[in-house]
MILO-642472 format. One line per 3 residues: number of its first residue (from 1); their letters; for each residue x, y, z of N, C-alpha, C. Coordinates in steps of 0.1 Angstrom, whole numbers, plus 5000, padded with zeros to 4 digits. Each point is the difference from the previous one (the first is absolute). Layout:
# MILO-642472
NUM = a = X/Y/Z/X/Y/Z/X/Y/Z ~ ... $
END
This chain:
# MILO-642472
1 = xxx = 1242/4065/1940/4989/5005/4992/5004/5012/4993 ~ 4998/5001/4988/5003/5013/4991/4987/5008/5000 ~ 5003/5013/4996/4988/5010/5000/4989/4997/4987 $
4 = xxx = 5006/4992/4991/4990/4997/4990/4991/4987/5005 ~ 5005/4994/5010/4990/4990/5007/4991/5007/5006 ~ 5002/5011/5006/4988/5009/5006/4989/5004/4991 $
7 = xxx = 5005/5005/4987/4990/5002/4988/4992/4985/4998 ~ 5007/4990/4999/4994/4986/4996/4990/4999/5010 ~ 5004/5000/5012/4991/4998/5011/4987/5007/5000 $
10 = xxx = 5002/5014/5000/4989/5010/5000/4990/4998/4989 ~ 5008/4998/4988/4990/5000/4987/4991/4986/4999 ~ 5007/4989/5006/4992/4988/5000/4990/5001/5011 $
13 = xxx = 5001/5009/5009/4991/5002/5012/4988/5007/4994 ~ 5003/5010/4990/4990/5008/4994/4992/4991/4990 ~ 5008/4993/4994/4992/4989/4987/4991/4992/5011 $
16 = xxx = 5004/4994/5011/4992/4993/5004/4988/5005/5007 ~ 5001/5014/5007/4988/5007/5005/4993/5004/4990 ~ 5004/5004/4987/4991/5002/4989/4990/4987/4997 $
19 = xxx = 5006/4988/5000/4994/4989/4998/4988/4998/5012 ~ 5004/5003/5011/4991/4998/5011/4987/5011/4999 ~ 5004/5011/4996/4989/5012/4998/4991/4995/4986 $
22 = xxx = 5006/4995/4992/4992/4997/4988/4991/4989/5002 ~ 5004/4989/5010/4992/4990/5003/4988/5003/5009 ~ 5003/5011/5010/4988/5005/5010/4990/5006/4991 $
25 = xxx = 5006/5008/4991/4991/5009/4990/4991/4991/4993 ~ 5006/4989/4994/4994/4991/4992/4987/4992/5009 ~ 5005/4997/5013/4992/4994/5008/4987/5010/5005 $
28 = xxx = 5005/5013/5001/4988/5010/5003/4991/5001/4988 ~ 5006/5000/4987/4992/5001/4989/4990/4991/4999 ~ 5003/4988/5003/4990/4987/4998/4993/4998/5013 $
31 = xxx = 5002/5006/5011/4993/4998/5013/4984/4999/4997 ~ 4993/5008/4992/4987/4999/4999/4994/4994/4987 ~ 5010/4990/4995/4994/4996/4987/4994/4987/5004 $
34 = xxx = 4987/4998/4996/4992/4990/5006/4999/4989/4989 ~ 4999/4987/5000/4998/4991/4990/4988/4989/5005 ~ 4995/4992/4990/4989/4992/5004/5007/4984/5005 $
37 = xxx = 5012/5000/4996/5005/4985/5005/5014/5004/5009 ~ 4998/4994/5013/5013/5002/5009/5013/4997/4994 ~ 5001/4991/4990/5012/4994/4993/5008/5011/4992 $
40 = xxx = 4988/5009/4995/5006/5011/4992/5004/5014/5008 ~ 4997/5000/5013/5002/5012/5006/5016/5005/5002 ~ 5003/5012/4998/5014/5004/5000/5006/4996/5013 $
43 = xxx = 5013/4995/4998/5008/4995/5012/5010/5012/5003 ~ 5002/5005/5013/5009/5010/5002/5014/4996/4997 ~ 5009/5009/4995/5014/4996/4997/5010/5008/5011 $
46 = xxx = 5009/4992/5003/5011/5007/5008/5012/4996/4997 ~ 5009/5009/4999/5016/4995/4995/5007/4994/5012 ~ 5009/4991/4996/5008/4992/5009/5016/5007/4998 $
49 = xxx = 5005/5005/5010/5012/5005/4999/5012/4991/5004 ~ 5011/5001/4995/5011/4993/5004/5012/5010/5002 ~ 5006/4997/5012/5014/5007/5002/5009/4994/4994 $
52 = xxx = 5010/5008/4992/5012/4996/4996/5012/5006/5005 ~ 5009/4990/5005/5012/5005/5009/5012/4998/4994 ~ 5009/5012/5001/5014/5000/4991/5008/4986/5004 $
55 = xxx = 5001/4999/5013/5007/4988/5005/4996/4986/4993 ~ 4987/4997/5000/4994/4988/4993/5006/4999/4986 ~ 4998/5012/4993/5002/5001/4984/5014/4997/4999 $
58 = xxx = 5009/5006/5007/5013/4997/4998/5004/4985/5003 ~ 4996/4994/5009/5001/4985/5004/4996/4991/4989 ~ 4987/5004/4995/4996/4992/4988/5003/5003/4987 $
61 = xxx = 5009/5011/4999/5005/5006/4988/4991/5007/4990 ~ 4989/5004/5005/4990/5006/4993/5003/5017/4999 ~ 4997/5004/4988/5003/5017/4998/4989/5008/5003 $
64 = xxx = 4991/4994/5008/4987/5008/5002/5005/5011/5011 ~ 4994/5011/4999/5003/5011/5009/4990/4998/5013 ~ 5004/5005/5010/4993/4999/5015/4988/5007/4997 $
67 = xxx = 4989/4997/5009/4987/5009/5001/4990/4991/5002 ~ 4989/5004/4991/4987/4992/5002/4995/4995/4986 ~ 4995/4989/4999/4996/4993/4989/4985/4997/5003 $
70 = xxx = 4993/5005/4989/4984/4994/5000/5001/4987/4995 ~ 4999/4988/5008/5000/4988/4997/4987/4994/4993 ~ 4987/5006/5001/4989/4996/4995/4988/5005/5005 $
73 = xxx = 4990/4995/4998/4986/5007/5005/4993/4989/5007 ~ 4994/5003/5012/4992/4990/5007/4986/5004/4997 ~ 4991/4990/4996/4987/5001/4999/4991/4997/5012 $
76 = xxx = 4992/5008/5005/4995/4998/5015/4990/4989/4996 ~ 4998/4990/5011/4992/4989/5001/4987/5002/5007 ~ 4999/5012/5006/4987/5004/5006/4988/4999/4992 $
79 = xxx = 4991/4993/5005/4986/4998/4991/4994/5014/4997 ~ 4993/4998/4988/4995/5016/4998/4987/5000/5009 ~ 4996/5014/5002/4988/5002/5008/4987/4999/4992 $
82 = xxx = 4990/4996/5006/4988/4996/4994/4989/5010/5004 ~ 4994/5006/4991/4989/5011/5003/4986/4995/4994 ~ 4990/5003/5006/4986/4996/4993/4995/5014/4991 $
85 = xxx = 5002/4998/4990/4997/5011/4989/4990/4996/4990 ~ 4988/4995/5003/4993/4994/4987/4998/5008/4988 ~ 5001/5014/5002/4998/5008/4988/5010/5003/4992 $
88 = xxx = 5012/4996/5005/5012/5003/4993/5000/4989/4988 ~ 5002/5006/4987/5002/4991/4989/5008/4990/4999 ~ 5012/5000/5007/5010/4991/5000/4997/4988/5013 $
91 = xxx = 4988/5003/5006/4999/4990/5012/4998/4985/4994 ~ 5003/4989/5010/5000/4987/4997/4984/4997/4998 ~ 4995/4988/5000/4987/4996/5000/4993/5003/5012 $
94 = xxx = 5008/5000/5012/4995/5001/5012/4999/5014/5006 ~ 5004/5010/4990/5001/5014/5004/5012/5005/5006 ~ 5009/4992/5001/5013/5005/5008/5013/5005/4988 $
97 = xxx = 5006/5010/5003/5013/5004/4993/5010/4998/5010 ~ 5012/4997/4994/5012/4999/5008/5012/5011/4997 ~ 5005/5005/5011/5011/5012/4998/5013/4995/5008 $
100 = xxx = 5010/5005/4995/5012/4995/5006/5002/5005/5014 ~ 5006/4991/5009/5002/5002/5013/5011/5010/5002 ~ 4998/5013/4999/5012/5010/5002/4994/5010/5008 $
103 = xxx = 5008/5004/5012/4997/5011/5009/5007/5012/4995 ~ 4992/5010/4997/5005/5013/4995/5010/5006/5012 ~ 4998/4999/5013/5008/5005/5009/5014/4993/5001 $
106 = xxx = 5000/4988/4997/5012/4993/5000/5008/5004/4986 ~ 4992/5000/4990/5009/5004/4987/5005/5015/5000 ~ 4991/5010/5006/5004/5013/5001/5013/5001/5012 $
109 = xxx = 5001/4992/5010/5012/5001/5009/5010/4993/4991 ~ 5000/4990/4993/5010/4994/4993/5006/5011/4989 ~ 4990/5008/4994/5005/5010/4990/5008/5011/5007 $
112 = xxx = 4995/5004/5012/5008/5010/5008/5014/4995/5002 ~ 5001/4988/5008/5012/4995/5003/5008/5000/4988 ~ 4996/4994/4989/5009/4998/4987/5004/5015/4996 $
115 = xxx = 4991/5009/5001/5004/5014/4995/5011/5007/5010 ~ 4998/4996/5014/5011/5004/5008/5011/4995/5000 ~ 5002/4986/4996/5011/4991/4998/5008/5007/4986 $
118 = xxx = 4992/5003/4989/5002/5004/4988/5011/5014/5004 ~ 4994/5007/5007/5003/5014/5005/5014/4998/5007 ~ 5001/4991/5007/5013/4998/5008/5010/4995/4989 $
121 = xxx = 4997/4993/4992/5010/4996/4990/5005/5011/4991 ~ 4990/5009/4996/5006/5013/4993/5008/5006/5008 ~ 4997/5003/5014/5008/5008/5008/5016/4993/5002 $
124 = xxx = 5000/4987/5001/5012/4992/4999/5008/5005/4987 ~ 4993/4998/4988/5007/5003/4989/5004/5014/4998 ~ 4993/5010/5006/5004/5014/4997/5011/5003/5010 $
127 = xxx = 5000/4993/5014/5013/5003/5009/5011/4994/4994 ~ 5000/4987/4993/5012/4994/4995/5004/5011/4987 ~ 4992/5004/4993/5005/5011/4989/5006/5012/5007 $
130 = xxx = 4995/5005/5011/5005/5012/5007/5014/4995/5004 ~ 5000/4988/5006/5014/4996/5005/5011/5000/4990 ~ 4997/4995/4988/5009/4998/4990/5004/5015/4995 $
133 = xxx = 4989/5010/4999/5003/5013/4996/5010/5007/5010 ~ 4997/5000/5011/5008/5005/5013/5016/4995/4999 ~ 5000/4986/4998/5012/4993/4999/5008/5006/4987 $
136 = xxx = 4993/5001/4991/5009/5007/4987/5004/5014/5003 ~ 4993/5006/5008/5004/5016/5003/5009/5000/5011 ~ 5007/4989/5005/5009/5002/5010/5014/5007/4996 $
139 = xx = 5003/4995/4989/5013/5005/4991/5000/5013/4995 ~ 4988/5006/5000/4997/5014/4994/5002/5012/5008 $
END
């Protein structure tokens, strides 16, 4: 593995964690949005990651760098929560509103985890950069 692969891996991890933080932020933003029809309720989104390994790429002849790839987005199938709010202007005929089934605690934990993972990737990136700089200074 070359040093450039370390940069590829760390940067792909940062990209993946940025996607994860953005998805959690979007989920938190829409957590309290209520609608009068359960089919129109916001569905929480979660990214799907895929590990890309250098050995597999060589075997398959692919030129993709090793690291993490955001494969897609998973929409939660959890049913929306139903609340009785007859005075709400968006309530259905029976007085119910529907909100997405999002746990603020779980989303915050996910954001903290993604933030820590991002910081680890930044540290790896900086360590590799320092290693290259020190290697270049050996002959001086």
